[in-house]
C-alpha positions in Angstrom: 0.1 0.2 -0.2 1.5 3.2 -1.0 1.0 5.8 1.7 -0.3 9.6 -0.2 -0.4 12.9 2.4 -2.1 16.2 0.6 -2.0 19.4 2.5 -4.5 21.7 1.2 -4.0 25.0 3.0 -7.7 25.7 4.4 -8.0 21.8 5.4 -4.8 21.2 7.2 -3.4 17.4 6.9 -5.3 14.7 4.9 -4.2 11.4 5.2 -4.8 9.1 2.6 -2.9 6.0 4.4 -6.3 4.0 5.0 -7.4 4.0 1.4 -6.2 1.0 -0.8 -4.1 2.5 -3.6 -6.1 3.1 -6.1 -8.3 4.6 -4.2 -6.1 7.4 -2.8 -4.8 7.6 -6.1 -8.7 8.6 -7.4 -8.4 11.4 -4.5 -5.5 13.1 -6.0 -7.0 12.8 -9.4 -3.8 11.2 -10.9 -4.8 9.9 -14.5 -5.1 6.4 -15.0 -3.0 5.3 -18.0 -4.3 2.9 -20.6 -2.4 1.4 -23.3 -5.9 0.4 -26.1 -5.3 -1.7 -28.7 -7.6 -1.3 -31.4 -7.5 -0.9 -35.5 -10.3 0.8 -36.2 -9.2 4.7 -36.2 -13.6 5.4 -35.8 -13.5 3.2 -32.7 -10.5 5.2 -31.3 -11.7 8.5 -31.9 -15.1 7.6 -30.3 -12.8 6.5 -27.3 -10.9 9.2 -26.9 -14.0 11.1 -26.8 -15.9 9.0 -24.4 -12.8 9.1 -22.3 -12.0 12.7 -22.3 -14.7 13.7 -19.4 -13.6 10.5 -16.8 -13.5 11.1 -13.2 -10.6 10.5 -12.7 -8.9 11.8 -15.8 -7.9 9.1 -17.9 -4.9 9.0 -20.3 -5.0 6.7 -23.4 -2.7 5.6 -25.8 -3.7 3.6 -28.7 -2.1 1.3 -31.0 -3.6 -0.4 -33.8 -2.6 -4.2 -33.1 -1.5 -6.7 -30.9 2.3 -6.9 -32.1 2.0 -2.7 -31.6 0.7 -3.2 -28.2 3.3 -6.0 -27.0 6.4 -3.8 -28.3 4.9 -0.9 -27.0 4.1 -2.4 -23.6 7.7 -3.8 -23.1 9.4 -0.3 -23.8 7.0 1.0 -21.0 7.9 -1.7 -19.0 11.4 -1.4 -19.4 11.6 2.3 -19.1 9.4 1.9 -15.6 6.7 3.3 -17.3 3.8 0.4 -16.8 0.0 1.6 -18.0 -2.2 1.2 -15.5 -4.6 -1.5 -17.4 -4.6 -2.3 -21.3 -8.0 -2.4 -23.1 -7.7 -5.2 -25.6 -9.3 -5.8 -28.7 -9.9 -9.1 -29.5 -10.4 -9.2 -33.5 -7.7 -7.4 -35.2 -5.5 -8.0 -38.1 -1.7 -9.5 -38.2 -1.5 -10.3 -33.9 -4.8 -10.7 -32.3 -6.0 -10.2 -28.8 -5.8 -13.8 -27.8 -2.3 -14.0 -29.5 -1.6 -10.7 -26.8 -3.0 -12.7 -23.9 -1.4 -15.7 -24.8 1.9 -14.1 -25.1 1.2 -11.6 -21.7 0.1 -14.8 -19.4 3.7 -16.6 -21.0 5.5 -13.4 -19.8 6.7 -12.5 -16.2 6.7 -8.9 -16.7 3.6 -8.8 -19.2 1.7 -11.0 -17.0 1.4 -8.5 -14.1 -0.4 -5.9 -16.5 -4.0 -6.1 -16.1 -6.2 -6.0 -19.0 -10.2 -5.5 -20.1 -11.0 -7.1 -23.3 -13.2 -4.5 -25.1 -14.5 -6.7 -28.6 -17.4 -6.4 -31.1 -17.4 -11.0 -30.5 -19.7 -12.4 -28.4 -19.1 -15.6 -29.2 -18.9 -17.6 -26.3 -15.5 -18.9 -27.1 -14.0 -15.8 -27.2 -14.9 -14.9 -24.0 -14.1 -18.6 -22.5 -10.8 -17.9 -23.9 -10.1 -14.7 -22.4 -11.2 -15.2 -18.8 -8.9 -18.5 -18.8 -5.8 -16.2 -20.0 -6.9 -14.1 -17.1 -8.4 -11.1 -18.0 -10.1 -8.6 -15.2 -13.4 -8.3 -17.5 -14.9 -8.9 -21.0 -16.9 -6.7 -22.3 -19.1 -6.5 -25.6 -18.4 -2.9 -27.5 -21.5 -0.8 -27.0 -23.6 0.3 -29.3 -24.3 3.5 -27.9 -21.8 6.4 -26.8 -23.6 6.9 -23.4 -22.7 3.3 -22.9 -18.9 3.7 -23.7 -18.4 6.5 -21.6 -20.0 4.5 -18.9 -17.2 2.1 -19.3 -14.7 4.3 -19.0 -16.4 5.6 -16.1 -15.8 2.5 -14.4 -13.1 1.1 -15.4 -11.0 2.2 -12.1 -14.0 0.2 -10.0 -12.0 -2.9 -11.8 -8.7 -2.2 -10.3 -9.9 -1.0 -7.0 -11.7 -3.9 -5.7 -8.6 -5.8 -5.9 -6.1 -3.0 -4.6 -4.1 -4.0 -7.4 -1.7 -2.0 -9.6 0.9 -2.9 -11.9 4.5 -1.5 -10.6 6.3 0.7 -12.2 
């Protein structure tokens, strides 16, 4: 557990040591750092707009396919700048989401990064394969913009129950 202490002038000393790490982050409004694998530029735009007003703030970085996501993720881990969460599409050309999850599961460094799948696939086989690879959640891409906004608003809740946060 990380200790965060704020000292606002009007309130005196506010000690957040009793809160789990993700909740204390929410109190100081640090951006949630997302690495998103999404090959559709229109979906990237919608995700950018939907995440823009999220609380806490969300910083998004997009990759266009699974191979690019793995390269960026490895580089960021090496730099000590591990994203808080990977949001992964399953249906992508080249290295798809299933391949990414398999590679992440076999790598000690990559395995520590939490993953949420956001896919258009409702196939039971896709859902079962993703859950078997240890994803935090599997969400079907919403058909309405307000549902996409809700998805981004609730991402911190997925991290908070376990107190999970990648190192770095």
